[in-house]
LOSESE-778128 format. One line per 3 residues: number of its first residue (from 1); for each residue x, y, z of N, C-alpha, C. Coordinates in Angstrom, 2 decimals. Layout:
<sites>
NUM) X Y Z X Y Z X Y Z ~ ...
</sites>
This chain:
<sites>
1) -19.41 16.50 -15.92 -19.40 16.11 -14.52 -18.96 14.65 -14.39 ~ -18.03 14.40 -13.48 -17.57 13.03 -13.25 -18.62 12.26 -12.47 ~ -18.81 11.00 -12.86 -19.75 10.13 -12.15 -19.18 9.67 -10.81
4) -17.87 9.54 -10.75 -17.24 8.98 -9.56 -16.52 10.05 -8.76 ~ -16.60 9.93 -7.46 -15.83 10.79 -6.56 -14.52 10.12 -6.20 ~ -13.91 10.58 -5.13 -12.67 9.96 -4.69 -12.94 8.54 -4.20
7) -11.90 7.74 -4.12 -12.03 6.37 -3.63 -12.54 6.38 -2.19 ~ -13.48 5.50 -1.90 -13.97 5.34 -0.54 -12.98 4.50 0.26 ~ -12.61 3.33 -0.29 -11.66 2.45 0.37 -11.21 1.38 -0.62
10) -10.15 0.70 -0.25 -9.65 -0.46 -0.99 -9.59 -1.60 0.02 ~ -10.24 -2.71 -0.28 -10.21 -3.88 0.60 -9.20 -4.88 0.06 ~ -8.34 -5.35 0.94 -7.35 -6.36 0.59 -7.53 -7.57 1.49
13) -7.53 -8.74 0.89 -7.61 -9.99 1.65 -6.19 -10.38 2.04 ~ -5.99 -10.56 3.35 -4.67 -10.89 3.87 -4.80 -12.00 4.92 ~ -3.72 -12.74 5.10 -3.74 -13.82 6.10 -3.70 -13.29 7.52
16) -3.00 -12.18 7.74 -2.83 -11.65 9.09 -2.97 -10.12 9.05 ~ -4.20 -9.60 9.24 -4.41 -8.15 9.15 -3.52 -7.34 10.09 ~ -3.29 -7.83 11.30 -2.46 -7.08 12.25 -1.02 -6.97 11.76
19) -0.49 -8.05 11.23 0.90 -8.04 10.73 1.03 -7.08 9.55 ~ 0.07 -7.14 8.62 0.11 -6.26 7.46 -0.07 -4.80 7.88 ~ -1.00 -4.56 8.80 -1.19 -3.19 9.30 0.09 -2.68 9.95
22) 0.79 -3.53 10.69 2.04 -3.12 11.33 3.08 -2.69 10.31 ~ 3.13 -3.35 9.16 4.05 -2.95 8.10 3.78 -1.50 7.69 ~ 2.52 -1.17 7.48 2.17 0.19 7.05 2.35 1.22 8.16
25) 2.16 0.80 9.39 2.43 1.68 10.53 3.94 1.98 10.58 ~ 4.77 0.94 10.44 6.22 1.11 10.47 6.74 1.97 9.32 ~ 6.21 1.74 8.12 6.74 2.40 6.93 6.16 3.81 6.75
28) 4.87 3.97 6.97 4.21 5.24 6.66 3.71 6.00 7.90 ~ 3.82 5.40 9.07 3.29 6.05 10.26 1.77 6.07 10.28 ~ 1.15 5.16 9.53 -0.31 5.08 9.47 -0.87 4.66 10.82
31) -2.08 5.09 11.10 -2.77 4.64 12.31 -3.72 3.52 11.90 ~ -3.68 2.43 12.64 -4.51 1.27 12.34 -5.60 1.12 13.39 ~ -6.77 0.74 12.94 -7.90 0.43 13.80 -8.28 -1.01 13.54
34) -8.41 -1.80 14.60 -8.77 -3.21 14.44 -10.17 -3.43 14.96 ~ -10.93 -4.25 14.24 -12.29 -4.58 14.67 -12.73 -5.88 14.03 ~ -13.81 -6.42 14.55 -14.48 -7.56 13.93 -15.83 -7.06 13.46
37) -16.21 -7.44 12.24 -17.53 -7.01 11.76 -18.62 -7.89 12.35 ~ -19.88 -7.62 11.98 -21.01 -8.35 12.57 -20.99 -9.83 12.26 ~ -20.23 -10.23 11.22 -20.11 -11.65 10.89 -18.86 -12.28 11.50
40) -18.13 -11.51 12.31 -16.97 -12.04 12.99 -15.68 -11.99 12.18 ~ -15.68 -11.28 11.04 -14.47 -11.16 10.24 -13.48 -10.22 10.92 ~ -12.25 -10.68 11.04 -11.17 -9.88 11.61 -10.71 -8.88 10.56
43) -10.79 -7.58 10.87 -10.44 -6.54 9.91 -9.56 -5.48 10.58 ~ -8.65 -4.93 9.81 -7.87 -3.77 10.25 -8.09 -2.67 9.23 ~ -8.31 -1.46 9.72 -8.51 -0.29 8.87 -7.31 0.63 9.04
46) -6.81 1.18 7.94 -5.78 2.18 8.02 -5.90 3.11 6.84 ~ -5.47 4.34 7.04 -5.55 5.33 5.99 -4.15 5.58 5.44 ~ -4.02 5.40 4.13 -2.78 5.69 3.43 -3.08 6.82 2.45
49) -2.43 7.94 2.64 -2.79 9.12 1.85 -4.22 9.50 2.17 ~ -5.04 9.68 1.14 -6.44 10.03 1.33 -7.36 8.82 1.27 ~ -6.79 7.62 1.19 -7.59 6.42 0.95 -7.54 5.47 2.14
52) -8.72 5.01 2.55 -8.81 3.99 3.59 -8.55 2.63 2.97 ~ -7.78 1.81 3.67 -7.56 0.42 3.29 -8.19 -0.45 4.37 ~ -8.91 -1.48 3.95 -9.50 -2.44 4.86 -8.77 -3.76 4.63
55) -8.12 -4.25 5.65 -7.40 -5.52 5.58 -8.28 -6.58 6.21 ~ -8.76 -7.51 5.39 -9.72 -8.51 5.82 -9.02 -9.87 5.91 ~ -9.20 -10.53 7.04 -8.53 -11.82 7.26 -9.21 -12.94 6.48
58) -8.39 -13.67 5.73 -8.82 -14.90 5.05 -7.57 -15.67 4.69 ~ -7.70 -16.98 4.63 -6.57 -17.83 4.28 -6.50 -17.94 2.76 ~ -5.62 -17.13 2.18 -5.47 -17.10 0.72 -4.00 -17.23 0.37
61) -3.76 -17.71 -0.82 -2.40 -17.77 -1.35 -2.44 -17.02 -2.68 ~ -2.10 -15.75 -2.63 -2.21 -14.86 -3.78 -0.88 -14.84 -4.54 ~ -0.91 -15.13 -5.83 0.34 -15.05 -6.60 0.76 -13.60 -6.80
64) 2.04 -13.38 -6.99 2.55 -12.06 -7.29 2.24 -11.74 -8.75 ~ 1.54 -10.64 -8.97 1.19 -10.22 -10.33 1.67 -8.80 -10.55 ~ 1.32 -8.23 -11.67 1.67 -6.84 -11.95 0.67 -5.85 -11.37
67) -0.42 -6.35 -10.76 -1.39 -5.45 -10.14 -0.70 -4.70 -8.99 ~ -0.99 -3.41 -8.89 -0.40 -2.65 -7.80 -1.20 -1.37 -7.54 ~ -0.95 -0.81 -6.38 -1.52 0.47 -5.98 -0.36 1.45 -5.96
70) -0.51 2.59 -6.65 0.57 3.57 -6.74 0.19 4.87 -6.06 ~ 1.11 5.40 -5.29 0.95 6.68 -4.63 1.96 7.66 -5.19 ~ 1.53 8.87 -5.46 2.43 9.94 -5.89 3.08 10.53 -4.64
73) 4.41 10.55 -4.62 5.15 11.04 -3.45 6.29 11.94 -3.91 ~ 6.85 12.66 -2.98 8.02 13.49 -3.27 9.27 12.61 -3.28 ~ 10.34 13.06 -3.94 11.59 12.29 -3.90 12.10 12.07 -2.48
76) 11.91 13.05 -1.58 12.38 12.86 -0.21 11.57 11.79 0.52 ~ 10.26 11.71 0.23 9.44 10.65 0.83 9.88 9.29 0.31 ~ 10.17 9.19 -0.97 10.64 7.92 -1.53 11.92 7.48 -0.83
79) 12.86 8.41 -0.65 14.12 8.08 0.02 13.89 7.68 1.48 ~ 12.99 8.36 2.16 12.68 8.03 3.56 12.09 6.63 3.67 ~ 11.16 6.30 2.78 10.54 4.97 2.80 11.58 3.90 2.48
82) 12.46 4.17 1.54 13.52 3.19 1.22 14.37 2.92 2.46 ~ 14.71 3.97 3.20 15.51 3.78 4.43 14.73 2.97 5.46 ~ 13.44 3.26 5.62 12.63 2.53 6.59 12.51 1.06 6.21
85) 12.27 0.78 4.93 12.17 -0.61 4.48 13.48 -1.35 4.70 ~ 14.60 -0.69 4.42 15.91 -1.29 4.66 16.09 -1.59 6.15 ~ 15.70 -0.64 6.99 15.88 -0.78 8.44 15.10 -1.97 9.00
88) 13.92 -2.24 8.44 13.13 -3.38 8.96 13.39 -4.66 8.16 ~ 14.32 -4.61 7.20 14.68 -5.80 6.43 13.61 -6.23 5.43 ~ 12.84 -5.27 4.94 11.77 -5.58 3.98 12.25 -5.25 2.57
91) 12.12 -6.21 1.66 12.62 -6.06 0.29 11.83 -5.00 -0.48 ~ 12.54 -4.30 -1.34 11.92 -3.34 -2.25 12.79 -3.23 -3.49 ~ 12.24 -2.58 -4.51 12.98 -2.40 -5.75 12.81 -0.96 -6.22
94) 13.92 -0.32 -6.53 13.86 1.00 -7.16 13.78 0.80 -8.66 ~ 13.04 1.67 -9.35 12.85 1.54 -10.79 12.82 2.92 -11.44 ~ 12.84 2.90 -12.76 12.75 4.12 -13.57 13.72 5.21 -13.09
97) 15.00 4.86 -13.12 16.06 5.78 -12.70 15.83 6.29 -11.28 ~ 15.40 5.40 -10.41 15.18 5.68 -8.98 14.09 6.72 -8.73 ~ 13.12 6.83 -9.65 11.98 7.72 -9.43 10.76 6.95 -8.93
100) 10.89 5.64 -8.80 9.79 4.81 -8.31 10.36 3.72 -7.41 ~ 9.56 3.33 -6.44 9.93 2.27 -5.51 8.75 1.31 -5.43 ~ 9.04 0.02 -5.52 8.01 -1.02 -5.41 8.32 -1.91 -4.21
103) 7.28 -2.27 -3.46 7.43 -3.27 -2.42 6.11 -4.03 -2.30 ~ 6.19 -5.22 -1.74 5.00 -6.05 -1.55 4.72 -6.20 -0.07 ~ 3.44 -6.41 0.26 3.12 -6.78 1.63 3.36 -8.28 1.77
106) 2.88 -8.87 2.82 3.14 -10.29 3.09 2.25 -11.23 2.27 ~ 1.30 -10.66 1.54 0.37 -11.45 0.73 0.45 -11.11 -0.75 ~ 1.59 -10.56 -1.15 1.89 -10.24 -2.56 1.04 -9.11 -3.14
109) 0.50 -8.23 -2.33 -0.08 -6.99 -2.86 1.09 -6.05 -3.08 ~ 1.19 -5.48 -4.26 2.32 -4.62 -4.60 1.92 -3.15 -4.47 ~ 2.82 -2.37 -3.89 2.63 -0.94 -3.72 3.78 -0.22 -4.40
112) 3.44 0.85 -5.09 4.43 1.68 -5.78 4.41 3.08 -5.18 ~ 5.58 3.62 -4.98 5.73 5.03 -4.65 6.36 5.67 -5.89 ~ 5.67 6.63 -6.47 6.04 7.21 -7.76 6.29 8.71 -7.57
115) 7.45 9.20 -7.98 7.76 10.62 -7.83 7.41 11.43 -9.07 ~ 6.95 10.77 -10.13 6.69 11.46 -11.40 5.21 11.49 -11.75 ~ 4.52 10.38 -11.57 3.12 10.28 -11.95 2.95 9.88 -13.41
118) 1.72 9.64 -13.81 1.47 9.20 -15.19 1.26 10.35 -16.16 ~ 0.95 11.55 -15.68 0.64 12.67 -16.56 1.73 12.97 -17.59 ~ 3.03 12.99 -17.19 4.06 13.27 -18.20 4.06 12.25 -19.35
121) 3.80 10.98 -19.03 3.74 9.95 -20.08 2.56 10.17 -21.01 ~ 1.46 10.64 -20.47 0.26 10.82 -21.28 0.35 12.04 -22.19 ~ 1.21 12.98 -21.88 1.39 14.18 -22.70 2.23 13.93 -23.92
124) 2.99 12.83 -23.92 3.90 12.55 -25.05 3.15 12.11 -26.27
</sites>
């Protein structure tokens, strides 16, 4: 029996939760909910796939690292997202013979769209 269930949420610290939420609304059609918690923190909630993301406002300067969140998608979804990112002028990179797409939000959180997944690599 697994000790852990599915992810409840992922919290990301961002300078402007509304701006970051708008990126995900534009690219993925996500619905965003904005609220302030009991301590007055400005937060935006949105669901990407089966996972809730909480965008919490704070003044941070996050360096770009190799940390990323990866979603398994179909090749047609990858192509659609690439077109949407191009249309809004947002940079992205195709990788692994165009089976993966990487892009960053405005605070250097990296997101990957992967059409293959890790299972084939683990079987080798």
